[in-house]
N, C-alpha and C positions, 0 to 999 in steps of 0.2 A: 504493500500500500504506500509506503514511504517513497519507493522508487517511482511509482505512478504519480504521486503528488509532486515530487521534484521534477519529473518530466513535464508535467502540465505547467508548473511554474516557469520552467526554463522556456517552454514553448511560448507561453504568454509574454515573457520578457522579450523574446526574439521578435514576436509579432509587434509588440509595442515599439521596440527600437526601429523596426522596419517602417512602421507607420510614421514615427517621428522623422525619420530620414526622408521619407516621401514628402511629408508636409513641408519640411525645410527646403527640399529641392524645388518644390512648387511655389515657394515664397510665402506660404501660410504663416510660418513661424518667424519671418524676418523681423528683426528689431526695427521699429520705426524711428528710433532715436540714435541711429548710428552716426558717427562723425565721418566726414569724407576723407578720401585719400587723394593723392596727386592725380590718379587716373580714374576716379570714380565715375566720370561721365563717359569715358572712352569705351568703344566697342573694339575689342582686340582683333576680331576677325570679321570684317564687314561682309565677306562673301557669304556669311550665314544669315545675313539680314534678308528677310522676305518682304517686309512691308515697312513703310514709314508713314505715320499719320501725323499731320500737323494742323493745328487750329488756333484761332485767336478768339478774343472775347467779343468780336463784332460779327460773328456768324460766318466768317470765311474759313474754309478748310480745304485740305488737299490730301489725297491718298496716293502714295507712290508704291507700286508693287512690282516685284521682280517677275519677269516673264521670260520665255524662251528667247535668248538672244538680246535681251535688253530690259528696259523698265517701261511701265505704263503709268499714266496719270489718270486718275478717276476710272481705272479699269478698262479704258478704251483707247486713249491716245498715247502715242509714242513720246517718251521723255527725251529731251535733249541730252545726249550722252555726256557731254562735257559738264553739264550742270549737275547731274546725279553723281558723277565722279568727284566733283568738287565737294558735294555734301558728304559723301561717304568718307572722303579724305579727312574732312573736319571731324566727323564722328569717330574716326579712329585716332586722331591726333589731339583732340581737345583735352586740355589739362586744367587742373585747378590751380589758380595762382595764389589765392589766399582767401580766408574767410572775410565776410563783411564785418566791420567793427561792430561791437555789441550795441553801441549807441545809435547806429544807423540801420540796424536790422529791421526794426518795425517799419521804417519808411520804405526800405527796399522790398520787404514782403508785401507792402501795400501796392507798390508800383508793379511788382510781378503779378499780383492778383488781377489787375485790370489791363495790363499791357503785355504781359508775358505770352509767348507763343508756346502752347503745349506740344510736346514732341513725344510720340509713342513709337518705340522701336520693337518690331516683331522679329523673332527668329525661330527657326526649327530647332527644337530641343527635345531630349528624351522626356517621356511622360514622367518618369522618375528613375532615380538611380538607387540600386541596392547592392551594397558591398562592392562598389566599383563597377557593377554591371549596368549598362544603359538599356532600359526596357521601354520599348515603344517609341513613338515620335509624335510630336504635335507642335503646332504653331502657337507661340505664346508671347506675351509682352515681356520683354526682358529689361527694358529701361523706360522710365517716364520722367521727363524733366521739363522745366519751364525756362525758355531762353528769353531773357529780359533785354532792356536797352543797353546801349554802350555806356561804359564808364566815362568820366570826364576827359580822360586822356585819349579816348577813341581807339584804344588798342586792346580792349577786352570787353567782356559783357558780364552783367549780373545774371545769375542763374540759380535755380533751385532744383535739386534732385529729390524725387519722392523717396522717402525712407530715411532721409537725412534730417538733422535737427536744426539746420541754419542755412541761410542763403550764402552764396560764395561768388567769387569772381573767376571767370574762366577765360582762357585764351589759347592761341596756338603758338607754341614756342617757335621763334624765328619769323613769325608773321606779324607785321605791323598793320593793324586794322581790326575793326570789330566784325562780329560774325552774323549779326542779324540779317543782312541781305541774303545770305545763303539759306535761310529758313523761311522762304516765301510761302505764304498760304494761298497765293493766287494761282489757280490751275493754269491760266494762260501763260504764266512766266516759265512753266516747266515744259510746255509742249514743244516738241521738235519742229523746227521750221521747214524741214525737208518734206517736199510734196512728192517728188520723184527722184530716185537715185539708181537708175537702171542703165547700164551700159548698152550701147548699140547691139553688141553681139549677144546680149542677154534678153533682148526683146523677142518674144514669141508671137505676140499679137497686139495690135493697137486698134481700138474701135472708137471712132469719133462720131457722135450723133449731134447733128445741128438741128435744134428745134425751131429756129427762126427761119432758116433756109434749108429745108429738108433735102433739097437736091445737092447740097454741099457735104452731106454725110459720107463717110468712107471707112473702109477697114483695110489694115495692112497686116499681112501674114508673113512670117519668116519663111524663106525658101532655101536659104543657104547661109553660110557664115556672115556674109555682108550683102545678101540679096533678099529682096522682098517682093511679094505679090500684092497688087493693089486692086481693091474692089470698090464699086460705088455703093450707095446706100441700099440698093436692091440686091446686093451681093453678086453683082455681075462683074466679071473679070474685065479689067482695063489693061489691055495688052501694051499700050504705048503711053508712057508718062515720063516726066523729067526725073530721072533717077537721082541726079545730083541734089535737086531740091528736096526730094523725099529723104535721102540719107542725111542731109544737113539737119532737117527737122527732127528725125529720129535720134540723132546724136545729141540733141539738146536735152533729152530725158535723163542723161547721166547725172545731172545735178541741178535741180530746180527747187527753190524755196519760196514760201509765201512771205509777204512783207510784214504783216502783223495780224494779230487777232482783233477783230472788230468788236469793241466793247461799248460803244456809245449809241447803240440803236435799241429801241424798245422791241419787245417781242412782237408787237403789232406791226412794226415796220419791217422786221425780219420776215414775218409771214407774208407781207405784201411783196417783198423782193422775191421770195421763193415762188410766189404765185404768178407774178406779172413780168418778171425780168429773166425768166429761164432762157438760157442761151444754148449751151452745149453740155454734153457729157463725154468725158474721156475715160476710157477703161483700158488699162495696160496690163497684159499678162506676160510674166517672164518665163524663161525656159524651165523653171522649177514648178510652174503652175500657179505661182502666187499672183494674186490680182490686186491692183490698186485703182481705185475709182474716185474721180472728182466730178462735181457738177459746177458749171460756170453760170454766173448770172451777171447781166449787164448792170452797170452802175449809172443811175440816172442823175443828170443835172437838174436840180429843182429850181423852177422859176425861169427856165429858158423857154422861149417860144419861137415857133416858126413864123416869122414876120411876113411871109408870103401869103399866109392864110388870113382871110377876113373873119372867119368864124373862130372866136377865141374859146369856145366851149370845149372843143376837142383839139388837142395839139399833139403832133407826133413827138414822141419822147426824144430828148437830146441826150445821147449817151456819153459818158465820160471817155475821153480818148486816151487817158493815161492809166486808168485802173479799172478793175472789175472785181467781183466777189466770187468766192468758191465755197463749197462745202466739201468735206472729205468723207468718203464712205457713206454710211447710213446715218451719220450724225447730221441732222438738219437744224440743230439748235445753236450752232456756232458758225459764224461767217468769218472768212479770212480774206484779207485784201491781197490782190495780186497786181503786179505792174506789167503792162504790155511790153515795157522795155526788156523785162527778163523772161516773159512767158509768151510774147506775141507770136513767135514762130509756131507754137503749139496750137494756136487758134486759127491758123490759116485754113481757108476752105479747100475743098477738092479741086476747084477750078485752078487754083494757084499751081498745082502740080501738073496740070495739063497744058499750061501756056507754052507757046513757042515750040511745042513738040514737033509739029509738022514741018518746022523750018530746019530741023536737024537732019 
C-alpha cells in the first residue's frame, strides 16, 4: 500500500510540474513586474515572425503577414520588400538605452497611453515544452509593446513592454534617428508600388480589353523565346503587324509602378469612377501560370466644357492627359494613380501596332 501511495504521489508531483512548465511556457505564469534587460524588446530570430499587428488610438491599424515569397498587408496586398526588411531589422536590433527617470514616468505613461503605437508580434512556437521536448506548434503572440514618441534629442523613443514595470527609452545602436516612422499604421504606406514586374521572355499571354473602343481590344500569345502571336478582340489571328512596336510595348512590363494610392476621394466618388470612367482591363499571365490583372479608369477634369456645344446640359467629358486611375485584382475599394509618362505604352490601342505595316 505504501508503494502505491508513493507512486501516486510521485505521479501527481510529475503531472503538477509538467502543468506548471506548460503554463510558464505559454506565458500564464509570467511575472508582470519584471525589470527589462538590454535586449528585452528584441526578437532574436525575425525569420520566425509570422505576423505583425500595429494600431494607434485613433482607429488606424495594419496587419502584416508573412506569405509565400514575401509579406502581405491586410491579407491581400503585397508589402514593399525594403520597408518590411527595415522593420524586421529594427525589431531584431532594438535595444534598451535606459529607464525613464522615476519623476517622469507618470507623464511618459500618460503620453504612451494616448499616442503610443501598439505592436503585437506573432511567431510559430511549440504549444508547450516538457523536459526539453517541443510538443506541437501554434501561432502565438510573443511580444507586445507600445512605441511612443521620440525623445528630445530625436535619437531614441519612449516605449513600454507589456510585462515590465516601467517605461524605458529604446534605440538602435549606431543609428542616429528615432524609430516611429518605421511603425506606420497606415496600410497605404506598406503597399508595394510594383504593378508589373515580368520580363519579356516570361510573358505567356497578354489580354487587353478596351471598353470605350471595343475594336481596339487585342490578345498577345507567346510563340517562341522572343516571338508572339497577335489576335484582335474577336480572337482572330492578325498575321501582319509591327513586331518592333509590339516587342517594345511588351518589354515595358518588366518594371512598372503606380504613382501613389488615392486617399482623398469619398466612397461615393470612387463608385462613380468605377461606374462611368471604365476604360481598359489588362491581364498578364506569365510562363508559370501566375496572373496579374489591373483595371484602368479615365480621370476626368471637373469643370471643363466643350465650348463648341451650345447645349450646356450635356458635355463630353474632358479626360486628364497626364494621369489615370487603376484598381488591382479584385480589390475595387482602393484606387491608384498612374502616369501616362510611365505607363502610356501599355495603353496603346490595337491600331497602333498595325500602322505602316503595309509600307514595309
